[in-house]
C-alpha positions, 0 to 999 in steps of 0.5 A: 485504447483497446482494453482486453478482458482482465479475467481472460488474462487470469485464465491464461496465466493459470493455463500457462503456469499450471504446474508452477508454484503460485502463492505460498504462506511463508513457512507453511503451504504452497498453492500451485497455479492449478491449485488456485484454479481448483479453489476458484471452481469450488468457490464458483459452485458455492456462489452459484448454489447460494444464488449469488448473482453477477455484480453482487458484492463479496467481502474479504477480511484477513491477513495476507495469505494464499487462501485470501488470494485464491478467494479474491480471484474466485470472486472476480472470475465469477463476475461478482464484486470484491470488497477487500477490507483491511484486517486492521480496521476496528470490528465495528468499522468492518461491520459498517463496510460489510453493510454499506457495500451490501456484501452477501458473503464475507471471507474472514479469519477466525480471529476477526470473526470472533469479534464480529456480530453476525446478527448486525450484518443482516444482508450476509448469507454467511461467513467463510473461514480463511483457515479451510473455507468452512462456514463460520456462520450461515443464514442460507440453507443452500449455502450450508448444503453446498458447503457440506457437499462441496467435494461431492458437487465438485466431483460430479461436475468434473468426474474425470478431474478438473483440467486447464481446458475446463476453465471458463471465466466471466467476460468482463468489460472495461467500465464494469465494477471490479472492486470497492476498496475502502480507503484507510484515510489520513485526513478523513474517514473511509470512502468506498472507491469503485475500481473498474476492470480497466483500472485493474488491467491498466495497472497490470499493463504498466507493471508489465511494461516497467518490470517484466523486462527485468524479471522472469516467470517463476521468480519470487516476490515477498508480499509485505503490504496489505493485499486489501490496500491497492498498493500491495494488491496491484504490485505484490499480488495481481501483477505477479499472479498474471506474470507467473511469479511465486508470491510469498505472504508474510502471515505474521507481523513483519518484525525486523528479525522475521522480515530479514530472515524472509528476505534472505530465504526468498530473495525477491526479484523486486521489492515493493515497500513503504518508506518506514521499512527502508528508513528503519533499516537505514537508521538501525543498520547504516547511520550508526556506522557512518556517523563516526567522524572518521568515517564521515571524513573518509566518505569525502575522500576520492576512491576511499569514499567510493569504496565505503559507499559501495560497501554500504550499498552492497550491505543494504542490497544483501539485507534485502535479499540481494536479487532484486532489480529495484526497490519501489517506495511509495504510500507515504512521504520519504525522508529527504536525509535518508533518500539523499544517503541512498542516492549518494551510495548508489542504492537502486531505489525509486519512489512512486506515487499513487492513490486508491482512486487510481488503483493505484499508480499515477507516477513512476520512473525507473531507478536508473533515470529517477530524479531524487526528491521527486516521485517520477513522471506520469505512469504508462496510460496516465496523464498528470498536470499541476493546477497552477499558473506556474507548475515548475515554481508554484505548487498546485493540486496534482490532477490525474487522468486515464484508465486507472481513474475510479468510477467514483465513491460508492453511494457518495455522489457529493464526494465523487463530484468534488473529486472527479471533474467533468473532463475526467480529471481526478483531483488528488488533494495533493500539492506538487510541482512539475519540472520541464522533464515531467518529474513531479515533486509532492509538497504536501496535502491540500488539506494539511497546507497551513497559512502563515501570519502573512499568508505564506503557504506552509507545508507541515510535511517539509518541517516534519521531514527535518524534525524527524532527523533530530535527536531522539525523534521517532515520529512527529507531526506539525500542527497549528494553533492560531498563528503558531506552529507546534511539533508533536513528537513520539520519542525514540523510547528504546534509545531513551531507556538505554540512556536512562532519560527521564521525562524532564530530560526528554523535554529539555532535549526536545527544547534544544532540538526546537532551537536548533531546528528553527535556525534552519527554518524560515521565520514563518515555519518556526516551531513555538514548541515541541510537545511529547506524546505518550504513545505512537501516532495512530496510523493507517495500514500503509503507516501514514499518520492519521492527521485528522486525529491530532488537529485538536491535540492540546498544546 
């Protein structure tokens, strides 16, 4: 497989879309592609003056923004390695990642910087603000001098203005390190995933193949997922920039009101989201309307039922902006009841599957051919197999191979050896089955699979999927104590308050839920009890519950 230079693709996109809008902070400022090119040149002057060498690390930590995006491309096109850090990490964790990655410069928001201790990050030359690229801290005279005189240095280098023909970027090679992305970790603590240029390119190549026939340069995309996470980075940012789309960043927490207004204004051409967003919209805006017995009855009546379903589908489509080709859902398990409803009404959604270690795509299928309950087939450039004697019927670990696969974990050879085998297969840690057509269905995580009293495999995710659909359950988790299973539930407190329910009332409702749920579960999957937790579960930035935090929860 011939893999082109990724940085050459960045350069070509900037030249081809020079006067077009590139990145906007929603409701604030906009960068045209030529503005990004000028930021890149100024940052290159800054890096060079500071003595930054090709291959050295530069970290980014802040909310999604156009300045974050411009800094990202500045680092790659210089030949340095990007270390994107989730802004939701604790300050001590941010410092640990900066130190572990040996980053030389940290781009950071002013608010995050206030809680960091610069003295405890000794390898940093300085910290640059995302507000206006000014220095927040420096221990390097050359960096300080270059930043103070940056416009002068830029003017001296380009006395007749910077133009497209001046663009000259680092020539990358396929196995060269591009990013170190620290995982958010649902079952363990963070590891630095080493992403090569081939993986970044291959994900763009995949997106070009599946999305470009349906969308055009100049159209809009809304970035809702963290850019520091591979899912949002690859499919709400990098591909869009390469293809000439206009990226809008939500710079505030996307509350339902802010999100729905942004979707109505921006009208994105494709939607990339986690299940939580879709599920919230369906639960709040759709389910209450169709739970009326009369409506339920009418939905099963020929012609009338089709009209009702069409109306539901149209209202959901309008809520998401009305212009998108499809909604791509990924990052966590999708609730089966919600998915069944979407499929029934003809909503144009699909569910993909990936991992940070594959930057991120592993499986995908277009919504028109997508099989309900699955996560698609092996994505372009990738091979997928199930480590099982009978992959169609017996769940086994999902293995992936191809250019998307990482180089390994940074400074962690033991973890690399346990995840990448000698033949280049990435062991995902997920359990799944694959049908004759190649559709993959995820059953759960290897680490979360439980063993019943008689050796049965229990997938807690399947029980949680059912538990999340019963009365007043907002979030849930299933854990094991000896041979017994327990459900941990964070209730729908908004609804409980409206109904004026006490703690005892909630406990009684949960006990009734348990009895009703157990009727629908095999004996070895039944819950011995449901325990109410007082606060929302701690989650990763892609909204997956951090399971390892609750394995010892008192029952």
